[in-house]
C-alpha positions as CSV (number, residue, x, y, z in Angstrom):
1,C,125.8,99.0,132.9
2,T,124.2,101.9,134.7
3,R,127.2,102.3,136.9
4,A,129.5,101.9,133.9
5,S,127.8,104.8,132.2
6,C,128.2,107.1,135.2
7,N,131.7,106.0,136.1
8,L,133.0,106.3,132.5
9,T,131.6,109.7,132.2
10,Q,133.1,111.0,135.4
11,V,136.5,109.3,134.8
12,F,137.0,110.6,131.2
13,L,135.4,114.0,131.6
14,P,138.6,115.8,132.6
15,F,140.4,114.3,129.5
16,Y,137.5,115.5,127.3
17,L,137.8,119.0,128.8
18,Q,141.5,119.1,128.2
19,L,141.9,117.4,124.9
20,H,138.7,117.9,122.9
21,L,137.5,121.2,124.3
22,K,141.1,122.6,124.6
23,L,140.4,123.9,128.1
24,S,143.8,123.0,129.5
25,H,144.7,126.7,129.7
26,S,141.7,127.2,132.1
27,P,142.4,125.2,135.3
28,G,139.4,126.9,137.0
29,I,137.0,125.5,134.4
30,L,138.7,122.1,134.5
31,A,138.0,121.9,138.2
32,A,134.6,123.6,138.2
33,V,132.8,121.3,135.8
34,P,133.3,118.1,137.8
35,V,132.5,120.1,141.0
36,L,129.2,121.3,139.4
37,L,128.4,117.7,138.4
38,Q,129.0,116.5,142.0
39,I,127.0,119.4,143.5
40,V,124.0,118.6,141.2
41,S,124.3,114.9,142.1
42,F,124.3,115.7,145.8
43,V,121.2,117.9,145.5
44,V,119.3,115.5,143.2
45,S,120.0,112.6,145.6
46,F,117.6,114.2,148.1
47,L,114.9,114.4,145.4
48,V,115.1,110.8,144.1
49,K,113.1,109.2,146.9
50,P,110.1,111.5,146.4
51,I,110.3,111.2,142.6
52,N,110.4,107.4,142.9
53,A,107.4,107.5,145.2
54,V,105.4,109.5,142.6
55,L,106.6,108.0,139.3
56,G,107.8,104.6,140.4
57,R,111.2,103.1,140.0
58,L,110.8,102.0,136.4
59,I,110.0,105.5,135.0
60,C,112.7,107.0,137.2
61,L,115.3,104.7,135.9
62,F,114.2,105.4,132.3
63,I,114.5,109.1,133.0
64,G,118.0,108.8,134.4
65,M,119.1,106.6,131.5
66,F,117.5,108.9,129.0
67,L,119.4,111.9,130.5
68,M,122.7,109.9,130.2
69,V,122.0,109.2,126.6
70,V,121.2,112.9,125.9
71,S,124.5,113.9,127.6
72,S,126.3,111.5,125.3
73,I,124.7,113.1,122.3
74,F,125.8,116.5,123.7
75,F,129.3,115.2,124.0
76,L,129.2,114.4,120.3
77,L,127.9,117.8,119.3
78,I,130.0,120.1,121.5
79,G,133.2,121.5,120.0
80,P,135.8,123.9,121.2
81,A,133.9,126.9,119.9
82,A,130.8,125.9,122.0
83,W,132.7,124.8,125.1
84,W,130.3,126.6,127.4
85,L,127.6,124.0,126.7
86,I,129.6,121.7,129.0
87,W,127.9,123.4,131.9
88,L,124.6,122.1,130.7
89,V,126.1,118.6,130.1
90,A,127.5,118.6,133.7
91,V,124.0,119.3,135.0
92,L,122.4,116.6,132.8
93,I,125.0,114.0,133.9
94,G,124.6,115.0,137.6
95,I,120.8,114.5,137.4
96,G,120.9,111.4,135.1
97,S,123.6,109.6,137.0
98,T,122.1,110.2,140.4
99,I,118.6,109.1,139.4
100,S,120.0,106.0,137.6
101,L,122.3,105.0,140.5
102,V,120.0,105.6,143.4
103,T,117.1,103.9,141.6
104,S,119.2,100.9,140.5
105,V,120.3,100.4,144.1
106,S,116.6,100.6,145.2
107,I,115.8,97.9,142.6
108,Q,118.6,95.8,144.0
109,G,116.9,96.1,147.3
110,D,113.6,95.0,145.8
111,L,115.3,92.0,144.4
112,V,116.6,91.0,147.8
113,G,113.3,91.9,149.5
114,S,112.7,90.1,152.7
115,Q,115.3,87.4,151.9
116,T,117.9,88.9,154.3
117,Q,119.7,85.6,154.6
118,T,121.0,85.9,151.0
119,G,121.0,89.7,150.8
120,G,124.7,90.0,151.7
121,F,125.6,87.6,149.0
122,V,123.5,89.4,146.4
123,Y,124.8,92.8,147.2
124,G,128.4,91.5,147.4
125,L,128.1,89.7,144.1
126,L,126.6,92.7,142.4
127,S,129.2,95.0,143.8
128,F,132.1,92.7,142.9
129,A,130.8,92.3,139.3
130,D,130.3,96.0,139.0
131,K,133.8,96.9,140.2
132,L,135.4,94.2,138.1
133,F,133.6,95.2,134.9
134,N,134.2,98.9,135.4
135,G,137.9,98.4,136.2
136,I,138.4,96.3,133.1
137,L,136.5,98.8,131.0
138,I,138.4,101.8,132.3
139,V,141.8,100.1,131.9
140,C,140.9,99.1,128.3
141,L,139.4,102.5,127.4
142,G,142.1,104.4,129.2
143,R,144.5,103.8,126.3
144,L,142.4,106.2,124.2
145,T,142.9,109.2,126.4
146,S,145.9,110.7,124.5
147,N,144.0,111.4,121.3
148,P,141.3,114.2,121.2
149,L,139.3,112.4,118.6
150,E,139.3,109.1,120.5
151,I,138.3,110.8,123.8
152,H,135.5,112.7,122.0
153,L,134.2,109.5,120.4
154,L,134.6,107.6,123.7
155,L,132.4,110.0,125.7
156,S,130.0,110.4,122.8
157,T,129.3,106.7,122.5
158,V,130.2,104.4,125.4
159,P,128.2,105.9,128.2
160,G,125.1,106.2,126.0
161,I,125.5,102.7,124.8
162,A,125.9,101.4,128.4
163,S,122.7,103.3,129.3
164,L,120.8,101.8,126.4
165,I,122.1,98.3,127.4
166,S,120.7,98.9,130.9
167,F,117.4,100.1,129.4
168,F,117.0,96.9,127.3
169,A,118.2,94.7,130.2
170,L,115.5,96.2,132.4
171,L,112.9,95.6,129.7
172,T,113.7,91.9,129.8
173,I,112.9,91.6,133.5
174,I,109.7,93.6,133.6
175,P,107.4,90.7,132.7
176,Y,108.9,88.7,135.6
177,W,109.2,91.3,138.3
178,E,106.8,94.0,139.4
179,L,108.6,97.3,139.9
180,S,106.9,99.2,142.7
181,S,107.6,102.4,144.4
182,E,106.8,101.1,147.9
183,P,109.5,99.9,150.2
184,A,110.0,96.2,150.7
185,E,108.7,96.4,154.3
186,V,105.3,97.9,153.2
187,H,105.0,95.3,150.5
188,Q,105.6,92.5,152.9
189,K,103.0,93.8,155.3
190,E,100.4,94.1,152.6
191,H,101.3,90.8,150.9
192,P,102.6,88.4,153.6
193,Q,102.5,85.3,151.4
194,Q,105.0,86.6,148.8
């Protein structure tokens, strides 16, 4: 669901800009908002590892998902008169999606750990499930892209709900799995029996 939140936001953002915010007459803005989102994501990707080291993966993932939920709320509140707030939303999405995605991939690495024999299967299965789920979701929701109200409601609800589902799913595994900020190799050296 973490990837669904990020992917849906990035796929449907141009429709939101054109249909809901009525920015189709400003091609520069239509292009600049996604570019800003990608630039922020690129810069934040260098900061995620040190942030994970300080705060731990659990808190980082919560921060990323929280920012995605906040951006969904902003999508709900922004109207054509306050279109300029989309710059703030692009920054929030860039930060939130990068923290969420990089941290979730790190957590996948923790799940695999030193079990390299099954690592390829785990990564392959997770990647396949992710692409299948996102593809089906985008095709089903893509039918809503012609109506400004529907695209407004789509970006205001679906990414935030997907982030909340990720949050609650993570809460269910916390009792069974220790989330650490240390790499798997360091953990194995310190705890060889596990």
